[in-house]
C-alpha positions in Angstrom: 35.0 20.9 -75.0 35.7 19.5 -78.6 36.7 22.3 -80.9 34.0 24.2 -82.4 33.5 25.2 -86.4 31.2 27.4 -88.6 28.4 25.9 -88.6 27.8 23.7 -85.6 24.9 23.7 -83.8 24.6 24.8 -80.5 21.9 25.8 -77.8 21.8 29.5 -76.9 19.2 32.0 -75.0 17.3 33.3 -78.2 16.5 37.5 -77.0 14.0 37.5 -80.4 12.2 34.5 -79.2 12.8 34.5 -75.5 14.1 30.9 -75.0 17.0 28.5 -75.1 16.6 27.3 -78.8 19.2 25.3 -81.6 21.7 27.7 -82.8 24.5 28.1 -85.7 27.4 29.5 -85.3 28.5 32.0 -87.6 31.5 33.0 -86.4 34.3 32.1 -84.1 37.1 34.7 -82.0 39.9 32.8 -80.1 37.9 29.4 -80.7 35.0 30.5 -79.2 31.5 31.2 -80.9 31.3 35.1 -81.1 28.2 35.5 -82.9 25.3 33.1 -83.6 21.8 32.7 -85.7 19.3 31.0 -84.1 17.5 27.9 -86.3 14.1 28.7 -85.5 13.9 32.6 -86.1 17.0 33.3 -88.4 17.7 36.4 -85.8 21.7 36.7 -85.8 22.8 37.6 -82.1 26.2 37.7 -79.9 27.1 34.1 -78.1 25.0 34.8 -74.9 26.5 31.7 -73.1 23.1 30.0 -72.8 22.0 33.1 -70.1 18.9 34.9 -70.4 19.4 38.9 -69.6 18.8 40.0 -66.3 15.3 40.8 -65.1 14.3 44.6 -64.6 15.9 45.9 -61.4 12.4 46.6 -59.3 14.2 49.4 -56.8 14.5 51.9 -60.3 10.9 50.9 -61.2 10.1 51.8 -57.6 12.2 54.8 -58.5 10.4 55.5 -61.3 7.3 55.7 -59.9 8.4 58.3 -56.9 9.4 60.4 -59.4 6.1 60.3 -61.4 4.3 61.0 -58.1 6.0 64.3 -57.3 5.3 65.4 -61.0 2.0 64.6 -61.3 0.1 63.2 -57.7 -1.4 59.9 -58.5 0.7 59.4 -61.5 2.9 56.7 -60.1 -0.6 54.6 -58.7 -2.0 52.4 -60.9 -5.7 53.3 -60.9 -9.0 51.7 -62.2 -11.1 54.7 -63.7 -14.6 54.1 -64.8 -15.0 53.8 -68.4 -17.5 56.3 -70.1 -21.3 55.4 -70.9 -22.0 54.0 -74.3 -24.6 56.3 -76.1 -27.9 53.9 -76.3 -28.5 53.5 -80.3 -32.2 53.1 -80.6 -33.6 49.7 -81.7 -36.6 50.6 -84.3 -36.7 53.1 -86.5 -40.2 55.2 -87.1 -41.6 53.4 -90.5 -43.6 56.1 -92.2 
């Protein structure tokens, strides 16, 4: 890889845009980018080496739902509740 300088454009994952975009190098540490700025949204963040953050752990979500079910039964399950009926409005006014 060639020598990188401040202001050079590199690709990196932007957490604000949630995609791989062009970034300008803002700071260098040991001849490697330390901070970059997205050229699309101008969000400044640490250099992520073009890697997206890891997805949420499904085991944690299952454990959270289990804890919720012990506190309030049925709270961990997604149930569709019927919507309340709306009151009917009068269509005609009584004319005097």
